[in-house]
VMD Tcl script that builds the backbone (N, CA, C; Angstrom):
set m [mol new atoms 345]
animate dup $m
set s [atomselect $m all]
$s set {name element resname resid chain x y z} {
  {N N MET 1 A 79.366 189.048 71.527}
  {CA C MET 1 A 79.451 189.277 72.961}
  {C C MET 1 A 78.264 190.112 73.448}
  {N N ASP 2 A 77.715 190.953 72.571}
  {CA C ASP 2 A 76.566 191.782 72.962}
  {C C ASP 2 A 75.360 190.918 73.324}
  {N N TRP 3 A 75.163 189.817 72.591}
  {CA C TRP 3 A 74.035 188.933 72.878}
  {C C TRP 3 A 74.204 188.274 74.242}
  {N N TYR 4 A 75.427 187.899 74.572}
  {CA C TYR 4 A 75.718 187.279 75.865}
  {C C TYR 4 A 75.433 188.268 76.991}
  {N N LEU 5 A 75.904 189.484 76.834}
  {CA C LEU 5 A 75.696 190.510 77.856}
  {C C LEU 5 A 74.230 190.903 77.976}
  {N N ALA 6 A 73.491 190.862 76.861}
  {CA C ALA 6 A 72.056 191.179 76.917}
  {C C ALA 6 A 71.319 190.161 77.779}
  {N N VAL 7 A 71.703 188.892 77.683}
  {CA C VAL 7 A 71.067 187.857 78.507}
  {C C VAL 7 A 71.441 188.061 79.969}
  {N N ILE 8 A 72.694 188.398 80.236}
  {CA C ILE 8 A 73.139 188.625 81.613}
  {C C ILE 8 A 72.422 189.834 82.219}
  {N N LYS 9 A 72.244 190.895 81.441}
  {CA C LYS 9 A 71.555 192.088 81.946}
  {C C LYS 9 A 70.086 191.796 82.250}
  {N N ASN 10 A 69.487 190.900 81.472}
  {CA C ASN 10 A 68.096 190.489 81.693}
  {C C ASN 10 A 68.113 189.232 82.556}
  {N N TYR 11 A 68.794 189.300 83.690}
  {CA C TYR 11 A 69.180 188.170 84.528}
  {C C TYR 11 A 68.039 187.186 84.786}
  {N N ALA 12 A 66.935 187.669 85.299}
  {CA C ALA 12 A 65.824 186.773 85.651}
  {C C ALA 12 A 64.568 187.145 84.876}
  {N N GLY 13 A 64.735 187.586 83.641}
  {CA C GLY 13 A 63.600 187.972 82.811}
  {C C GLY 13 A 63.009 186.767 82.102}
  {N N PHE 14 A 61.965 186.203 82.680}
  {CA C PHE 14 A 61.345 185.015 82.105}
  {C C PHE 14 A 60.198 185.367 81.162}
  {N N SER 15 A 59.824 186.622 81.100}
  {CA C SER 15 A 58.722 187.007 80.221}
  {C C SER 15 A 59.282 187.543 78.911}
  {N N GLY 16 A 58.479 187.477 77.885}
  {CA C GLY 16 A 58.898 187.951 76.577}
  {C C GLY 16 A 59.407 186.817 75.711}
  {N N ARG 17 A 60.073 187.195 74.643}
  {CA C ARG 17 A 60.535 186.227 73.655}
  {C C ARG 17 A 62.009 186.458 73.343}
  {N N ALA 18 A 62.711 185.405 72.981}
  {CA C ALA 18 A 64.124 185.489 72.606}
  {C C ALA 18 A 64.311 184.877 71.221}
  {N N ARG 19 A 64.994 185.590 70.362}
  {CA C ARG 19 A 65.283 185.083 69.022}
  {C C ARG 19 A 66.269 183.923 69.090}
  {N N ARG 20 A 66.314 183.176 67.997}
  {CA C ARG 20 A 67.286 182.085 67.915}
  {C C ARG 20 A 68.694 182.614 68.080}
  {N N LYS 21 A 68.988 183.745 67.456}
  {CA C LYS 21 A 70.335 184.308 67.520}
  {C C LYS 21 A 70.725 184.629 68.953}
  {N N GLU 22 A 69.810 185.215 69.715}
  {CA C GLU 22 A 70.097 185.542 71.115}
  {C C GLU 22 A 70.408 184.278 71.911}
  {N N TYR 23 A 69.590 183.253 71.752}
  {CA C TYR 23 A 69.782 182.018 72.506}
  {C C TYR 23 A 71.092 181.339 72.124}
  {N N TRP 24 A 71.332 181.162 70.818}
  {CA C TRP 24 A 72.496 180.397 70.383}
  {C C TRP 24 A 73.805 181.152 70.575}
  {N N MET 25 A 73.799 182.473 70.472}
  {CA C MET 25 A 75.024 183.232 70.750}
  {C C MET 25 A 75.358 183.147 72.239}
  {N N PHE 26 A 74.337 183.200 73.101}
  {CA C PHE 26 A 74.564 183.026 74.530}
  {C C PHE 26 A 75.140 181.642 74.802}
  {N N ALA 27 A 74.556 180.618 74.179}
  {CA C ALA 27 A 75.025 179.248 74.390}
  {C C ALA 27 A 76.459 179.074 73.895}
  {N N LEU 28 A 76.780 179.626 72.735}
  {CA C LEU 28 A 78.116 179.497 72.164}
  {C C LEU 28 A 79.172 180.146 73.056}
  {N N ILE 29 A 78.917 181.372 73.479}
  {CA C ILE 29 A 79.879 182.075 74.334}
  {C C ILE 29 A 79.976 181.385 75.688}
  {N N ASN 30 A 78.858 180.908 76.204}
  {CA C ASN 30 A 78.851 180.195 77.475}
  {C C ASN 30 A 79.713 178.933 77.401}
  {N N ILE 31 A 79.593 178.179 76.321}
  {CA C ILE 31 A 80.396 176.960 76.144}
  {C C ILE 31 A 81.878 177.309 76.030}
  {N N ALA 32 A 82.181 178.382 75.304}
  {CA C ALA 32 A 83.584 178.800 75.162}
  {C C ALA 32 A 84.176 179.185 76.518}
  {N N ILE 33 A 83.409 179.868 77.350}
  {CA C ILE 33 A 83.890 180.252 78.674}
  {C C ILE 33 A 84.089 179.024 79.553}
  {N N VAL 34 A 83.168 178.070 79.485}
  {CA C VAL 34 A 83.297 176.842 80.279}
  {C C VAL 34 A 84.539 176.061 79.855}
  {N N ILE 35 A 84.802 175.981 78.570}
  {CA C ILE 35 A 86.002 175.280 78.091}
  {C C ILE 35 A 87.259 176.001 78.582}
  {N N ALA 36 A 87.280 177.333 78.472}
  {CA C ALA 36 A 88.444 178.093 78.939}
  {C C ALA 36 A 88.661 177.908 80.440}
  {N N LEU 37 A 87.577 177.932 81.212}
  {CA C LEU 37 A 87.710 177.717 82.656}
  {C C LEU 37 A 88.207 176.315 82.969}
  {N N SER 38 A 87.757 175.335 82.222}
  {CA C SER 38 A 88.212 173.956 82.438}
  {C C SER 38 A 89.701 173.817 82.140}
  {N N VAL 39 A 90.166 174.472 81.079}
  {CA C VAL 39 A 91.593 174.434 80.749}
  {C C VAL 39 A 92.403 175.101 81.855}
  {N N ILE 40 A 91.930 176.248 82.321}
  {CA C ILE 40 A 92.628 176.957 83.398}
  {C C ILE 40 A 92.660 176.108 84.664}
  {N N GLU 41 A 91.546 175.467 84.987}
  {CA C GLU 41 A 91.499 174.593 86.164}
  {C C GLU 41 A 92.439 173.405 86.018}
  {N N GLY 42 A 92.544 172.867 84.801}
  {CA C GLY 42 A 93.449 171.759 84.565}
  {C C GLY 42 A 94.903 172.168 84.721}
  {N N ILE 43 A 95.232 173.358 84.249}
  {CA C ILE 43 A 96.605 173.849 84.379}
  {C C ILE 43 A 96.953 174.109 85.839}
  {N N LEU 44 A 96.011 174.716 86.555}
  {CA C LEU 44 A 96.267 175.050 87.951}
  {C C LEU 44 A 96.059 173.876 88.908}
  {N N GLY 45 A 95.437 172.821 88.432}
  {CA C GLY 45 A 95.178 171.661 89.285}
  {C C GLY 45 A 94.030 171.866 90.252}
  {N N ILE 46 A 93.123 172.783 89.928}
  {CA C ILE 46 A 91.940 173.043 90.763}
  {C C ILE 46 A 90.820 172.110 90.288}
  {N N PRO 47 A 90.169 171.397 91.190}
  {CA C PRO 47 A 89.165 170.391 90.781}
  {C C PRO 47 A 87.777 170.964 90.467}
  {N N GLY 48 A 87.629 171.808 89.463}
  {CA C GLY 48 A 86.323 172.250 89.004}
  {C C GLY 48 A 85.592 173.265 89.857}
  {N N ILE 49 A 86.266 173.908 90.758}
  {CA C ILE 49 A 85.596 174.863 91.651}
  {C C ILE 49 A 85.142 176.110 90.887}
  {N N ILE 50 A 86.012 176.638 90.043}
  {CA C ILE 50 A 85.680 177.858 89.303}
  {C C ILE 50 A 84.526 177.594 88.338}
  {N N SER 51 A 84.556 176.468 87.650}
  {CA C SER 51 A 83.469 176.118 86.725}
  {C C SER 51 A 82.146 175.933 87.457}
  {N N ALA 52 A 82.196 175.361 88.633}
  {CA C ALA 52 A 80.970 175.169 89.417}
  {C C ALA 52 A 80.379 176.507 89.843}
  {N N ILE 53 A 81.214 177.425 90.270}
  {CA C ILE 53 A 80.741 178.758 90.663}
  {C C ILE 53 A 80.163 179.484 89.457}
  {N N TYR 54 A 80.839 179.402 88.323}
  {CA C TYR 54 A 80.348 180.027 87.094}
  {C C TYR 54 A 78.998 179.421 86.687}
  {N N GLY 55 A 78.888 178.093 86.756}
  {CA C GLY 55 A 77.635 177.432 86.402}
  {C C GLY 55 A 76.481 177.843 87.293}
  {N N LEU 56 A 76.741 177.959 88.587}
  {CA C LEU 56 A 75.692 178.408 89.509}
  {C C LEU 56 A 75.301 179.861 89.255}
  {N N ALA 57 A 76.284 180.686 88.919}
  {CA C ALA 57 A 75.995 182.099 88.658}
  {C C ALA 57 A 75.134 182.273 87.410}
  {N N LEU 58 A 75.292 181.386 86.435}
  {CA C LEU 58 A 74.539 181.514 85.188}
  {C C LEU 58 A 73.351 180.564 85.083}
  {N N LEU 59 A 72.992 179.917 86.165}
  {CA C LEU 59 A 71.853 179.008 86.137}
  {C C LEU 59 A 70.555 179.748 85.820}
  {N N VAL 60 A 70.284 180.822 86.542}
  {CA C VAL 60 A 69.031 181.560 86.335}
  {C C VAL 60 A 68.981 182.218 84.948}
  {N N PRO 61 A 70.044 182.915 84.480}
  {CA C PRO 61 A 69.971 183.479 83.130}
  {C C PRO 61 A 69.811 182.407 82.040}
  {N N SER 62 A 70.424 181.248 82.231}
  {CA C SER 62 A 70.292 180.174 81.250}
  {C C SER 62 A 68.852 179.663 81.185}
  {N N LEU 63 A 68.248 179.494 82.336}
  {CA C LEU 63 A 66.841 179.077 82.363}
  {C C LEU 63 A 65.950 180.150 81.757}
  {N N ALA 64 A 66.233 181.416 82.069}
  {CA C ALA 64 A 65.405 182.511 81.574}
  {C C ALA 64 A 65.467 182.610 80.052}
  {N N VAL 65 A 66.661 182.528 79.466}
  {CA C VAL 65 A 66.754 182.631 78.012}
  {C C VAL 65 A 66.138 181.393 77.351}
  {N N GLY 66 A 66.213 180.236 77.988}
  {CA C GLY 66 A 65.554 179.046 77.463}
  {C C GLY 66 A 64.034 179.186 77.457}
  {N N VAL 67 A 63.510 179.743 78.534}
  {CA C VAL 67 A 62.056 179.972 78.608}
  {C C VAL 67 A 61.632 180.983 77.551}
  {N N ARG 68 A 62.383 182.065 77.407}
  {CA C ARG 68 A 62.035 183.075 76.399}
  {C C ARG 68 A 62.143 182.506 74.989}
  {N N ARG 69 A 63.099 181.597 74.762}
  {CA C ARG 69 A 63.221 180.958 73.444}
  {C C ARG 69 A 62.011 180.081 73.170}
  {N N LEU 70 A 61.549 179.345 74.181}
  {CA C LEU 70 A 60.339 178.538 74.011}
  {C C LEU 70 A 59.124 179.427 73.781}
  {N N HIS 71 A 59.071 180.575 74.448}
  {CA C HIS 71 A 57.976 181.517 74.217}
  {C C HIS 71 A 57.945 181.958 72.760}
  {N N ASP 72 A 59.114 182.134 72.151}
  {CA C ASP 72 A 59.176 182.575 70.760}
  {C C ASP 72 A 58.574 181.535 69.821}
  {N N THR 73 A 58.632 180.272 70.212}
  {CA C THR 73 A 58.040 179.222 69.382}
  {C C THR 73 A 56.595 178.925 69.777}
  {N N GLY 74 A 56.040 179.706 70.706}
  {CA C GLY 74 A 54.642 179.539 71.088}
  {C C GLY 74 A 54.410 178.523 72.186}
  {N N ARG 75 A 55.454 178.138 72.890}
  {CA C ARG 75 A 55.328 177.157 73.976}
  {C C ARG 75 A 55.585 177.826 75.316}
  {N N THR 76 A 55.046 177.246 76.377}
  {CA C THR 76 A 55.297 177.782 77.709}
  {C C THR 76 A 56.661 177.323 78.203}
  {N N GLY 77 A 57.135 177.970 79.243}
  {CA C GLY 77 A 58.425 177.623 79.818}
  {C C GLY 77 A 58.447 176.263 80.479}
  {N N TRP 78 A 57.284 175.713 80.782}
  {CA C TRP 78 A 57.217 174.394 81.419}
  {C C TRP 78 A 57.791 173.307 80.525}
  {N N TRP 79 A 57.879 173.570 79.224}
  {CA C TRP 79 A 58.463 172.589 78.313}
  {C C TRP 79 A 59.937 172.341 78.638}
  {N N LEU 80 A 60.589 173.232 79.368}
  {CA C LEU 80 A 61.981 173.015 79.763}
  {C C LEU 80 A 62.134 171.772 80.638}
  {N N LEU 81 A 61.060 171.365 81.286}
  {CA C LEU 81 A 61.112 170.160 82.123}
  {C C LEU 81 A 61.365 168.899 81.304}
  {N N LEU 82 A 61.217 168.998 79.977}
  {CA C LEU 82 A 61.546 167.853 79.125}
  {C C LEU 82 A 63.010 167.453 79.269}
  {N N ALA 83 A 63.842 168.387 79.670}
  {CA C ALA 83 A 65.269 168.102 79.837}
  {C C ALA 83 A 65.495 167.031 80.900}
  {N N LEU 84 A 64.522 166.809 81.771}
  {CA C LEU 84 A 64.652 165.804 82.821}
  {C C LEU 84 A 64.408 164.386 82.316}
  {N N ILE 85 A 63.852 164.258 81.113}
  {CA C ILE 85 A 63.625 162.934 80.525}
  {C C ILE 85 A 64.920 162.525 79.812}
  {N N PRO 86 A 65.525 161.433 80.220}
  {CA C PRO 86 A 66.803 161.038 79.624}
  {C C PRO 86 A 66.711 160.827 78.112}
  {N N LEU 87 A 67.714 161.272 77.401}
  {CA C LEU 87 A 67.936 161.121 75.976}
  {C C LEU 87 A 66.892 161.814 75.105}
  {N N VAL 88 A 65.622 161.492 75.271}
  {CA C VAL 88 A 64.581 162.034 74.400}
  {C C VAL 88 A 64.310 163.509 74.689}
  {N N GLY 89 A 64.232 163.876 75.959}
  {CA C GLY 89 A 63.905 165.243 76.337}
  {C C GLY 89 A 64.861 166.283 75.776}
  {N N PRO 90 A 66.171 166.129 75.967}
  {CA C PRO 90 A 67.098 167.114 75.404}
  {C C PRO 90 A 67.056 167.203 73.881}
  {N N ILE 91 A 66.784 166.087 73.213}
  {CA C ILE 91 A 66.698 166.111 71.746}
  {C C ILE 91 A 65.480 166.910 71.310}
  {N N VAL 92 A 64.354 166.709 71.979}
  {CA C VAL 92 A 63.139 167.457 71.651}
  {C C VAL 92 A 63.361 168.949 71.903}
  {N N LEU 93 A 63.994 169.281 73.021}
  {CA C LEU 93 A 64.279 170.689 73.308}
  {C C LEU 93 A 65.223 171.294 72.271}
  {N N LEU 94 A 66.206 170.545 71.831}
  {CA C LEU 94 A 67.119 171.028 70.801}
  {C C LEU 94 A 66.352 171.367 69.532}
  {N N VAL 95 A 65.405 170.522 69.162}
  {CA C VAL 95 A 64.575 170.792 67.988}
  {C C VAL 95 A 63.755 172.068 68.198}
  {N N PHE 96 A 63.156 172.221 69.376}
  {CA C PHE 96 A 62.373 173.422 69.667}
  {C C PHE 96 A 63.232 174.675 69.617}
  {N N PHE 97 A 64.446 174.592 70.164}
  {CA C PHE 97 A 65.339 175.752 70.190}
  {C C PHE 97 A 65.833 176.119 68.794}
  {N N CYS 98 A 65.872 175.142 67.879}
  {CA C CYS 98 A 66.334 175.399 66.512}
  {C C CYS 98 A 65.216 175.889 65.596}
  {N N MET 99 A 63.976 175.708 66.006}
  {CA C MET 99 A 62.845 176.119 65.182}
  {C C MET 99 A 62.759 177.634 65.079}
  {N N GLU 100 A 62.247 178.099 63.952}
  {CA C GLU 100 A 62.022 179.529 63.795}
  {C C GLU 100 A 60.850 179.937 64.676}
  {N N GLY 101 A 60.922 181.142 65.234}
  {CA C GLY 101 A 59.857 181.641 66.097}
  {C C GLY 101 A 58.611 181.989 65.310}
  {N N ASN 102 A 57.516 182.159 66.029}
  {CA C ASN 102 A 56.258 182.553 65.405}
  {C C ASN 102 A 56.368 183.957 64.838}
  {N N SER 103 A 55.837 184.149 63.647}
  {CA C SER 103 A 55.797 185.484 63.046}
  {C C SER 103 A 54.708 186.295 63.725}
  {N N GLY 104 A 54.974 187.554 63.950}
  {CA C GLY 104 A 53.994 188.418 64.589}
  {C C GLY 104 A 53.885 188.132 66.072}
  {N N SER 105 A 52.899 188.730 66.677}
  {CA C SER 105 A 52.698 188.576 68.121}
  {C C SER 105 A 52.123 187.203 68.440}
  {N N ASN 106 A 52.445 186.723 69.630}
  {CA C ASN 106 A 51.794 185.530 70.153}
  {C C ASN 106 A 51.419 185.821 71.604}
  {N N ASP 107 A 51.037 184.812 72.358}
  {CA C ASP 107 A 50.587 185.012 73.739}
  {C C ASP 107 A 51.676 185.575 74.643}
  {N N PHE 108 A 52.919 185.504 74.220}
  {CA C PHE 108 A 54.029 185.889 75.081}
  {C C PHE 108 A 54.657 187.232 74.709}
  {N N GLY 109 A 54.136 187.889 73.696}
  {CA C GLY 109 A 54.636 189.214 73.354}
  {C C GLY 109 A 54.805 189.410 71.857}
  {N N ALA 110 A 55.372 190.565 71.531}
  {CA C ALA 110 A 55.578 190.927 70.132}
  {C C ALA 110 A 56.770 190.151 69.570}
  {N N ASP 111 A 56.811 190.064 68.259}
  {CA C ASP 111 A 57.893 189.363 67.565}
  {C C ASP 111 A 59.201 190.138 67.744}
  {N N PRO 112 A 60.221 189.539 68.372}
  {CA C PRO 112 A 61.475 190.272 68.576}
  {C C PRO 112 A 62.229 190.494 67.266}
  {N N LYS 113 A 61.941 189.704 66.249}
  {CA C LYS 113 A 62.604 189.854 64.960}
  {C C LYS 113 A 62.102 191.104 64.249}
  {N N ALA 114 A 60.839 191.449 64.480}
  {CA C ALA 114 A 60.250 192.620 63.822}
  {C C ALA 114 A 60.700 193.918 64.487}
  {N N ALA 115 A 61.120 193.835 65.740}
  {CA C ALA 115 A 61.512 195.058 66.461}
  {C C ALA 115 A 62.849 195.495 66.087}
}
mol reanalyze $m
mol bondsrecalc $m
mol representation Tube
mol addrep $m
């Protein structure tokens, strides 16, 4: 939960680098919350309003942690636009997000694993 809260506290922080653990723990907790909200909406008979509000609230932090994760692999945040290419783009991004970050400093900052 600390990793999730760290991303939320760094709400619009697009600079720097994010470790794999930070990105994937945020994604895991985010998915768990979305599933829980969907179950609650299904029980209450609400048509996705709560999930939509939650998704909009976390749009900027999700983009920011994705950009920082790409920075850790030595890529710019513009690579996130690959998600707009059907089928191939999300697969390529998944591979990038799973890759180990660059050792030592790169153009985007110091190695977060070393700190």
